[in-house]
Backbone as numpy.savetxt, mean C-alpha at the origin, in Angstrom:
# Nx Ny Nz CAx CAy CAz Cx Cy Cz
31.35 -3.94 -4.34 31.70 -4.94 -3.31 30.97 -4.62 -2.02
30.34 -5.60 -1.39 29.63 -5.38 -0.14 30.60 -5.31 1.02
30.42 -4.25 1.81 31.25 -4.10 3.00 30.62 -4.89 4.15
30.51 -6.20 3.96 29.76 -7.04 4.89 30.39 -7.07 6.26
31.70 -7.25 6.32 32.35 -7.37 7.62 32.18 -6.11 8.45
32.33 -4.96 7.79 32.19 -3.69 8.49 30.79 -3.51 9.03
29.81 -3.80 8.17 28.41 -3.59 8.57 28.00 -4.54 9.67
28.30 -5.82 9.51 27.84 -6.78 10.50 28.54 -6.60 11.84
29.73 -6.04 11.83 30.40 -5.77 13.09 29.62 -4.76 13.90
28.96 -3.83 13.21 28.18 -2.80 13.91 26.73 -3.20 14.06
26.33 -4.27 13.41 24.91 -4.61 13.33 24.35 -5.19 14.61
25.07 -6.10 15.24 24.49 -6.85 16.35 25.40 -6.79 17.57
24.79 -6.51 18.69 25.47 -6.59 19.97 24.71 -7.62 20.81
25.33 -8.75 21.10 24.62 -9.84 21.79 24.28 -9.44 23.22
23.14 -9.96 23.68 22.73 -9.72 25.05 23.64 -10.49 25.99
23.55 -10.18 27.27 24.37 -10.88 28.23 24.03 -12.36 28.24
24.91 -13.13 28.80 24.73 -14.59 28.80 23.38 -14.96 29.39
22.67 -15.80 28.65 21.36 -16.24 29.09 20.25 -15.31 28.64
20.58 -14.15 28.05 19.56 -13.23 27.60 18.84 -13.76 26.38
17.67 -13.20 26.12 16.85 -13.71 25.03 16.80 -12.75 23.85
17.52 -11.66 23.91 17.46 -10.65 22.85 18.85 -10.23 22.41
18.92 -9.79 21.15 20.12 -9.17 20.62 19.77 -7.75 20.19
20.66 -6.84 20.44 20.43 -5.47 20.02 20.97 -5.25 18.60
20.21 -4.55 17.78 20.61 -4.25 16.40 20.95 -2.76 16.33
22.10 -2.46 15.76 22.51 -1.06 15.64 23.40 -0.90 14.41
22.78 -0.61 13.28 23.49 -0.42 12.02 23.43 1.05 11.63
24.57 1.64 11.29 24.62 3.03 10.86 25.59 3.13 9.69
25.11 3.76 8.59 25.95 3.86 7.41 25.61 5.13 6.63
26.63 5.86 6.22 26.40 7.03 5.37 25.77 6.56 4.06
24.78 7.31 3.57 24.03 6.86 2.41 23.72 8.01 1.47
23.63 7.68 0.16 23.22 8.66 -0.84 21.73 8.95 -0.69
21.31 10.09 -1.22 19.91 10.50 -1.09 18.96 9.50 -1.74
19.41 8.83 -2.80 18.55 7.87 -3.50 18.91 6.42 -3.15
19.39 6.20 -1.95 19.80 4.86 -1.51 18.65 3.87 -1.66
19.00 2.64 -1.97 18.02 1.55 -2.09 18.26 0.58 -0.95
17.26 0.39 -0.09 17.37 -0.51 1.05 16.46 -1.70 0.81
17.04 -2.88 0.91 16.30 -4.13 0.70 16.34 -4.93 1.99
15.17 -5.18 2.59 15.10 -5.88 3.86 14.14 -7.06 3.72
14.62 -8.26 3.99 13.80 -9.46 3.86 13.94 -10.33 5.10
12.97 -11.21 5.28 13.05 -12.16 6.37 11.89 -12.07 7.33
12.07 -12.67 8.50 11.02 -12.79 9.50 11.14 -11.69 10.53
10.18 -10.77 10.52 10.21 -9.62 11.41 8.82 -9.43 12.01
8.73 -9.21 13.30 7.44 -8.99 13.92 6.91 -7.59 13.69
7.75 -6.59 13.94 7.36 -5.19 13.78 8.48 -4.44 13.09
8.13 -3.66 12.07 9.10 -2.84 11.37 8.54 -1.44 11.18
9.30 -0.45 11.63 8.92 0.95 11.42 9.94 1.58 10.48
9.42 2.17 9.40 10.27 2.83 8.40 10.03 4.32 8.50
11.08 5.10 8.68 10.96 6.54 8.86 11.88 7.26 7.86
11.30 8.14 7.05 12.13 8.97 6.18 12.60 10.20 6.92
13.89 10.54 6.76 14.41 11.73 7.43 15.35 12.50 6.52
15.84 13.65 6.99 16.65 14.54 6.17 18.15 14.30 6.31
18.54 13.28 7.02 19.97 12.99 7.19 20.46 12.08 6.06
21.76 12.14 5.79 22.35 11.34 4.73 22.89 10.02 5.28
22.01 9.27 5.92 22.44 8.00 6.50 21.28 7.04 6.63
21.64 5.76 6.64 20.69 4.68 6.93 20.99 4.16 8.32
19.98 4.09 9.17 20.15 3.62 10.54 19.10 2.55 10.83
19.54 1.41 11.30 18.63 0.34 11.71 18.91 0.02 13.17
17.88 0.14 14.00 18.02 -0.17 15.42 16.87 -1.08 15.83
17.02 -1.70 17.01 15.95 -2.55 17.53 16.50 -3.76 18.24
15.64 -4.76 18.40 16.03 -5.99 19.06 15.48 -7.18 18.29
16.23 -8.27 18.31 15.80 -9.51 17.68 16.09 -10.66 18.64
15.36 -11.77 18.52 15.61 -12.91 19.41 17.01 -13.46 19.25
17.53 -14.02 20.31 18.89 -14.55 20.30 19.07 -15.65 19.26
18.00 -16.40 18.96 18.13 -17.49 18.00 17.96 -17.07 16.56
17.81 -15.80 16.29 17.59 -15.35 14.92 18.92 -15.15 14.20
18.95 -15.60 12.94 20.16 -15.42 12.11 19.97 -14.18 11.25
21.05 -13.43 11.05 20.98 -12.24 10.22 22.21 -12.16 9.33
22.02 -11.47 8.21 23.12 -11.33 7.26 22.86 -10.04 6.48
23.85 -9.60 5.73 23.65 -8.42 4.91 24.87 -7.53 4.86
24.68 -6.36 4.30 25.77 -5.42 4.19 25.40 -4.22 3.36
26.35 -3.33 3.21 26.15 -2.10 2.44 27.11 -2.08 1.27
26.64 -1.60 0.13 27.48 -1.51 -1.03 28.51 -0.39 -0.89
29.54 -0.44 -1.69 30.56 0.59 -1.67 31.81 0.15 -0.93
32.73 1.09 -0.76 34.01 0.78 -0.14 34.07 1.18 1.33
32.95 1.67 1.88 32.93 2.07 3.28 33.42 3.47 3.53
33.98 4.14 2.47 34.49 5.50 2.64 33.57 6.54 2.01
32.69 6.12 1.11 31.76 7.04 0.46 30.33 6.62 0.77
29.35 7.53 0.66 27.96 7.18 0.95 27.49 6.01 0.08
26.89 5.03 0.71 26.43 3.86 -0.03 25.16 4.17 -0.82
24.97 3.45 -1.90 23.74 3.57 -2.69 22.87 2.34 -2.52
23.32 1.38 -1.70 22.52 0.18 -1.51 22.82 -0.54 -0.20
21.77 -0.98 0.48 21.91 -1.75 1.72 20.99 -2.96 1.63
21.52 -4.13 1.98 20.71 -5.35 2.00 20.81 -5.98 3.38
19.65 -6.36 3.94 19.60 -6.99 5.25 18.67 -8.20 5.18
19.07 -9.29 5.84 18.28 -10.51 5.82 18.18 -11.07 7.23
16.95 -11.42 7.64 16.72 -11.97 8.97 15.99 -13.31 8.82
16.43 -14.31 9.59 15.83 -15.64 9.49 15.73 -16.26 10.87
14.57 -16.90 11.14 14.39 -17.61 12.40 13.75 -18.95 12.13
13.77 -19.80 13.16 13.26 -21.15 13.00 11.75 -21.22 13.05
11.07 -20.22 13.60 9.62 -20.27 13.75 9.02 -18.87 13.73
7.71 -18.82 13.45 7.00 -17.55 13.47 6.95 -16.95 14.87
6.90 -17.82 15.88 6.86 -17.34 17.26 8.12 -16.55 17.60
9.27 -17.02 17.12 10.52 -16.30 17.34 10.52 -15.00 16.55
10.03 -15.07 15.31 10.02 -13.90 14.44 9.20 -12.75 15.02
8.10 -13.07 15.68 7.21 -12.03 16.18 7.87 -11.16 17.23
8.94 -11.64 17.84 9.64 -10.87 18.87 10.64 -9.88 18.28
10.88 -9.94 16.98 11.82 -9.03 16.34 11.16 -7.68 16.10
11.77 -6.62 16.63 11.25 -5.26 16.49 12.37 -4.37 15.95
12.15 -3.79 14.76 13.19 -2.99 14.12 12.65 -1.62 13.72
13.53 -0.63 13.72 13.20 0.69 13.20 14.26 1.08 12.17
13.81 1.43 10.98 14.69 1.76 9.87 14.52 3.22 9.50
15.59 4.01 9.61 15.60 5.40 9.16 16.36 5.47 7.84
15.76 6.12 6.85 16.38 6.27 5.53 16.23 7.71 5.06
17.10 8.17 4.16 16.87 9.48 3.55 15.48 9.52 2.90
14.78 10.64 3.03 13.41 10.73 2.54 13.24 10.28 1.10
14.19 10.64 0.26 14.07 10.36 -1.17 14.61 8.98 -1.54
14.95 8.18 -0.55 15.43 6.83 -0.82 14.30 5.89 -1.18
14.66 4.65 -1.46 13.68 3.61 -1.81 13.86 2.42 -0.87
12.74 1.87 -0.43 12.78 0.75 0.52 11.94 -0.40 -0.03
12.51 -1.59 -0.02 11.84 -2.81 -0.46 11.82 -3.77 0.73
10.62 -4.23 1.11 10.46 -5.09 2.29 9.66 -6.32 1.92
10.11 -7.48 2.36 9.35 -8.71 2.18 9.45 -9.51 3.47
8.27 -9.87 4.04 8.27 -10.61 5.29 7.06 -11.53 5.34
6.95 -12.28 6.42 5.80 -13.17 6.61 4.68 -12.42 7.29
4.35 -12.82 8.52 3.36 -12.09 9.31 4.07 -10.97 10.04
3.77 -9.74 9.66 4.49 -8.60 10.22 3.59 -7.37 10.26
3.88 -6.50 11.21 3.23 -5.20 11.28 4.24 -4.16 10.79
3.95 -3.58 9.64 4.87 -2.64 9.00 4.26 -1.25 9.00
5.01 -0.28 9.50 4.59 1.11 9.47 5.65 1.91 8.71
5.19 2.84 7.87 6.12 3.68 7.12 5.60 5.11 7.11
6.51 6.08 7.28 6.10 7.48 7.24 7.22 8.35 6.68
6.80 9.44 6.07 7.70 10.52 5.62 8.70 10.09 4.56
8.38 9.05 3.80 9.24 8.65 2.68 8.63 9.20 1.39
9.42 9.94 0.61 8.93 10.52 -0.64 9.49 9.83 -1.87
10.45 8.93 -1.69 11.03 8.20 -2.81 10.16 7.05 -3.25
10.44 5.84 -2.77 9.65 4.69 -3.16 9.53 3.69 -2.04
8.37 3.02 -1.97 8.13 1.96 -0.98 7.53 0.76 -1.69
8.07 -0.42 -1.39 7.55 -1.68 -1.92 7.48 -2.64 -0.74
6.25 -2.94 -0.27 6.06 -3.71 0.94 5.24 -4.95 0.62
5.77 -6.11 0.98 5.11 -7.39 0.69 5.10 -8.23 1.97
3.88 -8.53 2.48 3.76 -9.39 3.67 2.66 -10.42 3.43
2.63 -11.43 4.28 1.55 -12.43 4.21 0.40 -12.00 5.11
0.68 -11.79 6.38 -0.34 -11.36 7.33 0.16 -10.20 8.15
-0.68 -9.77 9.12 -0.30 -8.64 9.94 -1.02 -7.38 9.52
-0.26 -6.30 9.33 -0.85 -5.04 8.92 0.19 -4.17 8.23
-0.29 -3.26 7.39 0.58 -2.29 6.73 -0.06 -0.91 6.90
0.70 0.03 7.43 0.24 1.40 7.59 1.27 2.34 7.00
0.83 3.17 6.09 1.72 4.12 5.42 1.16 5.52 5.64
1.99 6.40 6.17 1.63 7.81 6.34 2.67 8.62 5.55
2.49 8.66 4.25 3.47 9.30 3.37 2.87 9.45 1.98
3.53 10.25 1.15 3.12 10.42 -0.25 4.33 10.16 -1.14
4.77 8.90 -1.21 5.94 8.60 -2.03 5.63 8.71 -3.52
6.69 8.82 -4.29 6.54 8.85 -5.74 5.95 7.53 -6.25
6.38 6.44 -5.65 5.87 5.11 -6.01 5.60 4.32 -4.74
4.44 3.69 -4.70 4.08 2.85 -3.56 3.45 1.56 -4.07
4.06 0.44 -3.71 3.52 -0.86 -4.08 3.35 -1.69 -2.81
2.15 -2.22 -2.61 1.83 -3.00 -1.42 1.16 -4.29 -1.85
1.60 -5.40 -1.29 0.96 -6.68 -1.59 0.89 -7.51 -0.31
-0.29 -8.08 -0.03 -0.49 -8.86 1.18 -1.51 -9.95 0.92
-1.46 -10.99 1.74 -2.46 -12.04 1.67 -3.64 -11.72 2.59
-3.33 -11.56 3.88 -4.40 -11.40 4.86 -4.13 -10.22 5.79
-3.52 -9.18 5.28 -3.18 -8.02 6.10 -4.05 -6.83 5.74
-4.43 -6.05 6.74 -5.14 -4.80 6.50 -4.14 -3.74 6.06
-4.50 -2.95 5.05 -3.62 -1.92 4.50 -4.30 -0.57 4.64
-3.62 0.38 5.28 -4.14 1.74 5.44 -3.08 2.71 4.96
-3.46 3.59 4.04 -2.53 4.56 3.46 -3.10 5.96 3.70
-2.36 6.78 4.42 -2.71 8.18 4.63 -1.72 9.02 3.84
-2.15 9.48 2.69 -1.27 10.26 1.82 -1.76 10.20 0.39
-0.97 10.77 -0.52 -1.35 10.80 -1.94 -0.17 10.36 -2.80
0.12 9.06 -2.82 1.21 8.57 -3.68 0.89 8.86 -5.16
1.88 9.29 -5.90 1.66 9.57 -7.32 1.27 8.30 -8.07
1.98 7.21 -7.79 1.72 5.91 -8.44 1.51 4.90 -7.33
0.35 4.24 -7.33 0.02 3.32 -6.24 -0.55 2.02 -6.78
0.01 0.91 -6.31 -0.51 -0.41 -6.60 -0.65 -1.14 -5.27
-1.87 -1.56 -4.94 -2.13 -2.25 -3.68 -2.97 -3.49 -3.97
-2.56 -4.62 -3.41 -3.22 -5.89 -3.71 -3.29 -6.74 -2.45
-4.49 -7.30 -2.16 -4.64 -8.23 -1.05 -5.56 -9.37 -1.48
-5.57 -10.42 -0.65 -6.55 -11.49 -0.85 -7.76 -11.23 0.04
-7.54 -11.27 1.37 -8.66 -11.10 2.30 -8.61 -9.77 3.05
-7.50 -9.07 3.01 -7.38 -7.84 3.77 -8.04 -6.64 3.10
-8.53 -5.70 3.92 -9.10 -4.45 3.41 -7.97 -3.49 3.02
-8.25 -2.63 2.03 -7.31 -1.59 1.63 -8.02 -0.25 1.72
-7.42 0.70 2.44 -8.00 2.03 2.59 -6.97 3.07 2.19
-7.37 3.95 1.27 -6.54 5.09 0.89 -7.25 6.36 1.31
-6.64 7.10 2.23 -7.17 8.39 2.64 -6.32 9.46 1.99
-6.65 9.77 0.74 -5.88 10.71 -0.05 -6.18 10.47 -1.52
-5.35 11.02 -2.40 -5.57 10.86 -3.83 -4.38 10.23 -4.51
-4.44 10.18 -5.85 -3.35 9.59 -6.62 -3.51 9.96 -8.09
-2.39 10.05 -8.78 -2.44 10.26 -10.22 -2.73 8.96 -10.95
-2.16 7.86 -10.46 -2.31 6.55 -11.10 -2.50 5.51 -10.00
-3.73 4.99 -9.89 -4.10 4.15 -8.76 -4.69 2.84 -9.23
-4.25 1.73 -8.63 -4.85 0.42 -8.87 -4.92 -0.33 -7.56
-6.12 -0.81 -7.20 -6.33 -1.56 -5.98 -7.09 -2.83 -6.32
-6.63 -3.97 -5.80 -7.23 -5.26 -6.13 -7.35 -6.11 -4.88
-8.49 -6.79 -4.74 -8.66 -7.75 -3.64 -9.57 -8.88 -4.08
-9.57 -9.96 -3.30 -10.51 -11.05 -3.54 -11.76 -10.82 -2.69
-11.60 -10.82 -1.36 -12.75 -10.60 -0.48 -12.62 -9.36 0.38
-11.49 -8.70 0.34 -11.31 -7.50 1.14 -12.02 -6.30 0.54
-12.38 -5.35 1.39 -13.02 -4.11 0.94 -11.98 -3.11 0.46
-12.34 -2.32 -0.54 -11.47 -1.28 -1.08 -12.13 0.07 -0.80
-11.37 1.00 -0.21 -11.90 2.32 0.12 -10.95 3.41 -0.33
-11.50 4.44 -0.98 -10.74 5.63 -1.33 -11.53 6.82 -0.79
-10.89 7.60 0.08 -11.58 8.68 0.76 -10.78 9.97 0.63
-11.38 11.00 0.00 -10.74 12.30 -0.09 -9.68 12.34 -1.17
-9.19 13.54 -1.48 -8.15 13.69 -2.47 -8.69 13.67 -3.89
-7.80 13.86 -4.83 -8.14 13.87 -6.25 -7.52 12.65 -6.92
-8.30 11.97 -7.76 -7.83 10.76 -8.44 -7.97 10.96 -9.94
-6.86 10.77 -10.66 -6.88 10.97 -12.11 -7.16 9.68 -12.87
-6.40 8.63 -12.57 -6.62 7.33 -13.20 -6.75 6.29 -12.09
-7.79 5.48 -12.17 -8.00 4.49 -11.10 -8.64 3.24 -11.66
-8.25 2.11 -11.11 -8.89 0.83 -11.41 -8.99 0.05 -10.11
-10.22 -0.16 -9.62 -10.48 -0.89 -8.40 -11.24 -2.16 -8.75
-10.72 -3.32 -8.32 -11.31 -4.61 -8.68 -11.41 -5.51 -7.46
-12.58 -6.16 -7.27 -12.75 -7.16 -6.24 -13.56 -8.33 -6.79
-13.57 -9.43 -6.05 -14.44 -10.54 -6.39 -15.71 -10.46 -5.54
-15.56 -10.57 -4.23 -16.71 -10.48 -3.33 -16.65 -9.27 -2.40
-15.53 -8.58 -2.39 -15.38 -7.43 -1.50 -16.13 -6.21 -1.99
-16.40 -5.29 -1.07 -17.10 -4.05 -1.40 -16.11 -2.98 -1.86
-16.60 -2.07 -2.68 -15.83 -0.92 -3.13 -16.53 0.35 -2.67
-15.79 1.20 -1.97 -16.32 2.49 -1.51 -15.41 3.59 -2.06
-15.96 4.46 -2.88 -15.17 5.54 -3.47 -15.81 6.88 -3.10
-15.05 7.71 -2.37 -15.55 9.02 -1.96 -14.44 10.04 -2.15
-14.01 10.21 -3.40 -12.94 11.12 -3.74 -13.37 11.98 -4.92
-12.47 12.82 -5.42 -12.80 13.73 -6.51 -12.18 13.24 -7.82
-12.98 12.91 -8.83 -12.41 12.54 -10.13 -11.73 13.76 -10.76
-10.47 13.62 -11.12 -9.75 14.73 -11.74 -10.27 14.97 -13.15
-10.12 16.20 -13.64 -10.55 16.52 -14.99 -9.88 15.64 -16.02
-10.65 15.13 -16.96 -10.16 14.23 -18.01 -9.63 12.91 -17.45
-10.01 12.59 -16.24 -9.57 11.34 -15.63 -10.39 10.15 -16.10
-9.89 8.95 -15.79 -10.57 7.70 -16.13 -10.60 6.82 -14.91
-11.81 6.45 -14.48 -11.97 5.63 -13.28 -12.81 4.41 -13.62
-12.31 3.22 -13.25 -13.01 1.96 -13.50 -13.17 1.18 -12.20
-14.40 0.70 -11.96 -14.72 -0.09 -10.77 -15.36 -1.40 -11.21
-14.80 -2.53 -10.74 -15.31 -3.84 -11.15 -15.42 -4.76 -9.94
-16.55 -5.48 -9.84 -16.73 -6.47 -8.79 -17.64 -7.58 -9.31
-17.43 -8.79 -8.82 -18.31 -9.88 -9.22 -19.60 -9.84 -8.42
-19.50 -9.89 -7.09 -20.70 -9.87 -6.27 -20.67 -8.84 -5.15
-19.58 -8.11 -5.04 -19.50 -7.09 -4.00 -20.24 -5.82 -4.41
-20.67 -5.05 -3.42 -21.34 -3.79 -3.70 -20.34 -2.73 -4.13
-20.81 -1.76 -4.92 -20.00 -0.62 -5.34 -20.73 0.64 -4.91
-20.10 1.44 -4.07 -20.71 2.66 -3.54 -19.87 3.85 -3.99
-20.46 4.73 -4.80 -19.73 5.88 -5.35 -20.33 7.17 -4.80
-19.53 7.92 -4.05 -19.93 9.24 -3.56 -19.18 10.27 -4.40
-19.91 10.98 -5.29 -19.28 11.85 -6.27 -19.68 13.30 -6.04
-18.72 14.24 -6.11 -19.04 15.66 -5.91 -19.80 16.22 -7.11
-20.92 16.88 -6.91 -21.70 17.41 -8.04 -21.02 18.55 -8.77
-20.03 19.19 -8.15 -19.37 20.33 -8.79 -18.33 19.92 -9.81
-17.92 18.66 -9.83 -16.92 18.20 -10.79 -17.58 17.48 -11.96
-17.07 17.77 -13.18 -17.68 17.18 -14.36 -17.27 15.74 -14.58
-18.25 14.88 -14.91 -17.94 13.49 -15.21 -19.10 12.89 -15.98
-18.81 11.81 -16.69 -19.85 10.96 -17.28 -19.72 9.59 -16.64
-20.87 8.99 -16.31 -20.88 7.72 -15.60 -21.72 6.70 -16.33
-21.19 5.49 -16.45 -21.95 4.35 -16.94 -21.82 3.25 -15.90
-22.96 2.90 -15.27 -22.97 1.87 -14.24 -23.89 0.74 -14.68
-23.44 -0.50 -14.52 -24.27 -1.63 -14.94 -24.06 -2.82 -14.01
-25.19 -3.47 -13.66 -25.17 -4.69 -12.87 -25.95 -5.74 -13.65
-25.32 -6.88 -13.93 -25.95 -7.89 -14.79 -27.21 -8.46 -14.15
-27.16 -8.81 -12.87 -28.35 -9.36 -12.20 -28.73 -8.58 -10.95
-27.93 -7.59 -10.57 -28.21 -6.83 -9.36 -28.90 -5.50 -9.64
-28.84 -4.60 -8.67 -29.49 -3.31 -8.76 -28.51 -2.18 -9.02
-29.00 -1.09 -9.59 -28.28 0.17 -9.66 -29.17 1.22 -9.01
-28.69 1.86 -7.97 -29.46 2.84 -7.22 -28.87 4.23 -7.45
-29.69 5.16 -7.93 -29.22 6.52 -8.21 -29.73 7.49 -7.15
-28.82 7.96 -6.32 -29.14 8.98 -5.34 -28.39 10.27 -5.64
-27.86 10.35 -6.85 -27.12 11.54 -7.26 -28.06 12.59 -7.86
-28.93 12.13 -8.78 -29.91 13.03 -9.38 -31.18 12.24 -9.66
-32.04 12.76 -10.55 -33.33 12.11 -10.80 -33.32 11.16 -12.00
-32.17 10.93 -12.59 -32.09 10.00 -13.71 -32.44 8.59 -13.25
-33.33 7.95 -13.99 -33.77 6.61 -13.61 -32.89 5.53 -14.28
-32.48 4.55 -13.53 -31.79 3.42 -14.15 -32.74 2.66 -15.09
-32.19 2.05 -16.11 -32.98 1.26 -17.04 -32.71 -0.22 -16.82
-33.60 -1.05 -17.37 -33.38 -2.49 -17.28 -32.19 -2.89 -18.13
-31.43 -3.87 -17.66 -30.24 -4.30 -18.38 -30.53 -4.81 -19.77
-29.50 -4.98 -20.57 -29.64 -5.35 -21.97 -30.22 -6.74 -22.16
-30.11 -7.60 -21.17 -30.66 -8.95 -21.30 -31.99 -9.08 -20.57
-32.62 -7.95 -20.28 -33.92 -7.97 -19.62 -33.84 -8.19 -18.13
-32.66 -8.13 -17.56 -32.50 -8.27 -16.12 -31.37 -7.35 -15.69
-31.22 -7.19 -14.39 -30.21 -6.26 -13.93 -30.62 -4.82 -14.21
-29.64 -3.92 -14.19 -29.94 -2.50 -14.40 -28.73 -1.77 -14.93
-28.99 -0.64 -15.61 -27.94 0.23 -16.13 -28.30 1.68 -15.81
-27.25 2.48 -15.64 -27.45 3.90 -15.38 -26.40 4.69 -16.13
-26.84 5.68 -16.90 -25.93 6.59 -17.60 -26.31 8.01 -17.19
-25.34 8.75 -16.68 -25.63 10.13 -16.32 -24.39 10.99 -16.52
-24.61 12.30 -16.60 -23.52 13.26 -16.80 -23.67 14.40 -15.80
-22.52 14.97 -15.42 -22.52 16.12 -14.53 -21.47 17.11 -15.03
-21.82 18.39 -15.03 -20.88 19.41 -15.47 -20.43 19.21 -16.89
-19.14 19.36 -17.15 -18.62 19.23 -18.51 -18.32 17.79 -18.90
-18.62 16.85 -18.02 -18.46 15.41 -18.30 -17.05 15.06 -18.74
-16.04 15.75 -18.19 -14.66 15.51 -18.65 -14.09 14.20 -18.12
-14.40 13.81 -16.90 -13.91 12.54 -16.36 -14.86 11.42 -16.76
-14.30 10.25 -17.06 -15.11 9.09 -17.46 -15.06 8.03 -16.35
-16.25 7.64 -15.90 -16.35 6.68 -14.80 -17.18 5.48 -15.27
-16.65 4.29 -15.05 -17.36 3.06 -15.39 -17.42 2.16 -14.17
-18.62 1.68 -13.84 -18.80 0.76 -12.72 -19.53 -0.48 -13.22
-18.98 -1.67 -12.95 -19.58 -2.91 -13.43 -19.57 -3.96 -12.31
-20.66 -4.70 -12.21 -20.71 -5.83 -11.29 -21.63 -6.89 -11.88
-21.38 -8.14 -11.52 -22.24 -9.21 -12.03 -23.55 -9.28 -11.25
-23.44 -9.42 -9.92 -24.68 -9.52 -9.15 -24.68 -8.64 -7.90
-23.76 -7.73 -7.81 -23.75 -6.80 -6.70 -24.65 -5.59 -6.97
-24.77 -4.72 -5.98 -25.55 -3.49 -6.10 -24.61 -2.30 -6.26
-24.93 -1.42 -7.20 -24.17 -0.19 -7.41 -25.02 0.98 -6.92
-24.43 1.80 -6.04 -25.13 2.99 -5.54 -24.30 4.22 -5.90
-24.96 5.19 -6.52 -24.32 6.46 -6.88 -24.99 7.56 -6.08
-24.22 8.37 -5.36 -24.79 9.42 -4.55 -23.88 10.64 -4.49
-24.42 11.71 -3.94 -23.62 12.94 -3.81 -23.44 13.32 -2.35
């Protein structure tokens, strides 16, 4: 049963008469694996993982914004679930909403909003962030991280074990590694910098792919683009086998002296090379983009 009355009583303190803001102040004891679900129109949201056994939401929202939600449980024991919903009549009103959410580090947070700037740090449980526009910045290494946006830039500083990131026009940057990584865009650029990557699949239509990380031993990495360039910076000390092919474009080898060959249909180019024990398998494919391999 949702303790809605209890939560909402603590949630909002209205501004003085004629004021344009409402103060948000929600505090609830929570289990370490609490699940927080936050949806609606929010301008700025900061998510912070901490070592306390509570969920705290503070900030300000416009006076005309409607909110609803509550915490699961009977109000006497730590909750395992919190749901919050914010709604406004226009995006202009929504942009004025600024919230900060503190959760136990090992908790899970699910966020869905329109145009919003979302920041998350120090969460080791799970993050699922879905926005249309704005930006997403994550400084954490959660067990699971899922990000989806239409036109938002995504920057991740950390090494999530399982990562799925998808945009239409926004760029995605991962500064770290991952055990299981998938990044997809239409026109946005995909970047992976530093860290170790075991399994990866990066796909774009027209966006560029830049990979400058370490392929883990026995790992599998796949890079696909229709017309975007693929740039692979690979460490010579790690073993891998690489097969790169462009149907109508070029393949440039700056890793060693192996020469690319003409493609199977008499156009384009292919490159096959090995380094070390060739334990990791790397495949790069593009229809008309250029593939560059370097060290």
